[in-house]
C-alpha positions as CSV (number, residue, x, y, z in Angstrom):
1,M,10.5,-18.0,-0.2
2,D,13.2,-16.8,-2.6
3,F,13.1,-13.1,-3.3
4,V,13.6,-11.9,-6.9
5,P,14.0,-8.2,-7.5
6,I,11.1,-6.5,-9.2
7,N,11.5,-5.5,-12.9
8,Y,10.4,-1.9,-13.3
9,Q,10.7,-1.8,-17.1
10,K,6.9,-1.5,-17.4
11,V,6.8,1.7,-15.3
12,R,6.6,4.9,-17.3
13,K,5.3,8.4,-16.8
14,I,2.4,10.1,-18.5
15,P,2.0,13.8,-19.3
16,D,-1.3,14.2,-17.5
17,L,-4.5,12.3,-16.4
18,H,-6.3,13.2,-19.6
19,Q,-4.2,10.7,-21.4
20,I,-5.7,7.8,-19.4
21,T,-7.9,5.7,-21.6
22,E,-11.5,6.3,-20.8
23,S,-13.1,3.7,-18.6
24,T,-15.8,1.5,-20.2
25,N,-18.1,-1.2,-18.9
26,N,-15.4,-3.7,-19.5
27,Q,-12.4,-1.7,-18.3
28,M,-11.5,0.0,-15.1
29,N,-8.7,2.5,-14.9
30,V,-7.7,3.6,-11.4
31,L,-5.8,6.5,-9.9
32,L,-4.1,5.8,-6.5
33,L,-1.6,7.3,-4.2
34,P,1.4,5.2,-3.3
35,T,1.2,4.5,0.5
36,Y,3.2,2.4,3.0
37,F,2.1,-1.2,2.8
38,P,-1.2,0.0,1.4
39,S,-4.6,-0.9,2.8
40,I,-6.6,-3.8,1.4
41,S,-8.9,-1.3,-0.3
42,N,-5.9,0.0,-2.3
43,F,-4.9,-3.5,-3.4
44,A,-8.5,-4.5,-4.2
45,A,-8.6,-1.6,-6.6
46,M,-5.3,-2.6,-8.1
47,A,-6.3,-6.3,-8.5
48,K,-9.5,-5.4,-10.3
49,A,-8.0,-2.6,-12.5
50,D,-7.1,-2.8,-16.1
51,S,-4.7,0.0,-15.8
52,I,-3.1,1.7,-12.8
53,V,-1.8,5.3,-12.4
54,F,-0.1,6.5,-9.3
55,E,-0.3,10.1,-8.3
56,V,3.2,11.4,-7.6
57,E,2.6,15.2,-7.8
58,D,0.5,15.6,-4.7
59,N,1.4,17.7,-1.6
60,F,2.2,15.8,1.5
61,Q,-0.5,15.6,4.1
62,K,0.0,14.6,7.8
63,Q,-2.0,11.9,9.5
64,T,-2.6,9.9,6.3
65,N,-1.5,6.5,5.1
66,R,1.3,8.1,3.1
67,N,3.6,7.3,6.0
68,R,1.6,4.8,8.1
69,T,-0.2,1.5,8.0
70,Y,-2.4,-0.5,10.4
71,I,-2.0,-4.1,11.5
72,Y,-3.8,-6.5,13.9
73,S,-1.7,-6.7,17.1
74,P,-2.3,-8.9,20.1
75,N,-4.1,-5.9,21.7
76,G,-6.1,-5.0,18.6
77,I,-5.5,-2.5,15.8
78,L,-2.0,-1.0,15.8
79,M,-0.6,1.9,13.7
80,L,2.9,1.6,12.3
81,N,4.1,5.2,11.6
82,I,7.2,6.2,9.7
83,P,8.9,9.4,11.0
84,V,9.6,11.9,8.3
85,K,11.6,15.1,8.0
86,H,9.3,18.2,7.6
87,S,10.3,21.2,5.6
88,K,9.6,24.8,6.5
89,E,7.9,25.1,3.1
90,R,4.1,25.2,3.4
91,N,3.4,22.9,0.5
92,Q,5.9,20.2,0.1
93,K,5.3,17.4,-2.4
94,T,5.2,13.9,-1.1
95,K,7.9,12.8,-3.5
96,E,10.3,15.3,-1.8
97,I,9.6,14.0,1.8
98,K,12.7,12.4,3.3
99,L,12.7,9.7,6.1
100,E,13.9,10.6,9.5
101,T,16.9,8.4,10.2
102,A,17.4,9.4,13.8
103,F,14.9,6.7,14.9
104,D,15.2,2.9,14.2
105,W,11.6,2.7,13.1
106,Q,12.3,-0.3,10.8
107,K,13.4,-2.5,13.8
108,Q,10.3,-1.4,15.7
109,H,8.0,-2.2,12.8
110,F,9.5,-5.6,12.3
111,K,9.1,-6.5,16.0
112,S,5.5,-5.3,15.8
113,L,4.9,-7.5,12.7
114,E,6.5,-10.5,14.4
115,A,4.3,-10.1,17.5
116,A,1.2,-9.7,15.3
117,Y,1.8,-12.4,12.7
118,R,4.5,-14.9,13.7
119,T,1.8,-17.5,14.4
120,S,-0.1,-16.7,11.2
121,P,-0.1,-19.4,8.4
122,F,2.1,-17.5,6.0
123,F,4.4,-15.1,7.9
124,E,7.5,-17.3,7.7
125,Y,6.8,-18.0,4.0
126,F,6.9,-14.3,3.1
127,E,9.3,-13.1,5.8
128,D,12.5,-13.2,3.7
129,A,10.8,-11.3,0.8
130,L,9.9,-8.4,3.1
131,Q,13.3,-8.2,4.8
132,P,14.8,-5.7,2.2
133,I,12.2,-3.1,3.1
134,L,12.8,-3.5,6.8
135,T,16.6,-3.4,6.6
136,K,17.4,-1.2,3.6
137,K,18.0,2.5,4.3
138,H,15.8,4.6,2.1
139,T,16.1,8.3,1.7
140,F,12.7,9.2,0.3
141,L,9.3,8.1,1.6
142,M,7.8,7.7,-1.9
143,D,10.6,5.3,-3.0
144,L,10.0,3.2,0.1
145,N,6.2,3.1,-0.6
146,F,6.7,2.0,-4.2
147,E,9.0,-0.7,-3.0
148,T,6.4,-2.0,-0.5
149,I,3.8,-2.1,-3.3
150,A,6.2,-3.9,-5.7
151,I,7.3,-6.6,-3.2
152,V,3.8,-7.3,-1.9
153,S,2.5,-7.5,-5.5
154,K,5.1,-10.2,-6.1
155,C,4.2,-12.1,-3.0
156,L,0.5,-12.0,-4.1
157,G,1.5,-13.3,-7.5
158,M,-0.1,-10.1,-9.0
159,K,1.3,-8.6,-12.2
160,L,2.3,-5.0,-11.5
161,E,2.4,-2.5,-14.3
162,F,1.6,1.2,-13.7
163,E,2.1,4.7,-14.9
164,K,2.9,7.9,-12.9
165,T,1.4,11.4,-13.2
166,T,3.5,14.4,-14.1
167,E,0.9,17.0,-13.2
168,Y,-1.6,17.3,-10.4
169,F,-5.3,17.6,-11.0
170,H,-7.9,18.1,-8.2
171,E,-10.5,16.3,-10.3
172,A,-9.4,13.3,-12.3
173,T,-11.1,12.4,-15.6
174,N,-11.5,9.2,-17.5
175,C,-10.5,7.1,-14.5
176,V,-11.8,6.0,-11.1
177,D,-10.2,8.3,-8.6
178,F,-9.2,6.3,-5.5
179,R,-6.8,8.9,-4.1
180,N,-9.1,9.4,-1.1
181,L,-8.2,5.9,0.1
182,T,-5.0,7.3,1.5
183,D,-7.1,9.0,4.2
184,G,-8.4,6.2,6.5
185,K,-11.2,8.5,7.7
186,K,-12.6,8.8,4.2
187,D,-12.1,5.2,3.3
188,T,-15.4,3.5,4.1
189,S,-14.6,0.3,2.3
190,A,-16.1,-2.9,3.9
191,F,-14.8,-6.3,2.9
192,D,-15.7,-10.0,3.5
193,S,-14.3,-11.4,6.7
194,Y,-11.4,-13.9,6.7
195,T,-9.5,-15.6,9.5
196,Q,-7.3,-13.3,11.5
197,V,-4.8,-14.4,14.2
198,F,-6.5,-12.6,17.0
199,G,-10.0,-12.8,15.6
200,D,-11.3,-14.9,18.4
201,K,-10.1,-12.3,20.9
202,H,-11.1,-9.0,19.2
203,G,-13.3,-10.0,16.3
204,F,-12.8,-9.3,12.6
205,I,-11.0,-5.9,11.9
206,N,-11.8,-4.6,8.4
207,N,-9.5,-3.1,5.8
208,L,-6.1,-3.3,7.5
209,S,-2.7,-3.2,5.8
210,I,-2.4,-5.7,2.9
211,L,0.1,-7.5,5.1
212,D,-2.7,-8.7,7.3
213,L,-4.4,-10.4,4.4
214,L,-1.2,-11.7,3.0
215,F,0.0,-13.3,6.2
216,N,-3.4,-14.9,6.9
217,E,-4.4,-16.0,3.4
218,G,-1.1,-16.3,1.4
219,R,-1.5,-16.7,-2.3
220,F,-5.3,-17.1,-1.9
221,A,-5.3,-13.3,-1.0
222,L,-5.3,-12.4,-4.7
223,D,-8.5,-14.2,-5.4
224,Y,-10.0,-12.6,-2.3
225,L,-9.1,-9.1,-3.6
226,K,-10.6,-9.7,-7.0
227,E,-13.9,-10.8,-5.4
228,Q,-14.3,-7.7,-3.3
229,Q,-16.5,-4.7,-4.1
230,I,-14.6,-1.4,-4.2
């Protein structure tokens, strides 16, 4: 698959959440956190949304999907974690979090993805498109997360246009607040089953990284996402 860089011209910032158009019965406006190769629940919300806003003014929280994702390995569910540099500041914004470069985590992640999905129907088809993420040296976690979202969206054939917040609100108005999806313990989404590489061995595992769906379903993944309840 030939990789074409994503055009970010449609990305702009908004002053605050109160400028989001109010949701109606025919329109769904969603607020999400940018995470590392987001979960299926995040992409289901994006696929069904009429407008997307990403929260970029939040404080970083440990043990969330901001810097981790989950895949289906030969031994079952496996967490891929990105090491980050922690500041002495008590409340550090996620957009200020830098990646820890002392560890070759990218190489480890790719090896784990190969072991998990090399025999899947679409791994080889999308492998080249994902290589920039797993080889490029990023400085900031949030930049990396946005790049994973952009590249996966292109692989899915999903149009990606979004806005970014410039102020944090604990309670969002006029939109569906999906920021809690970044915490796997609070994400109770349940989706229709699909064929997984090691499904015969461990059974169906729900709501993994979007990569699991992409490698197993290919371009059919977008239709799947639109059909799910979120």
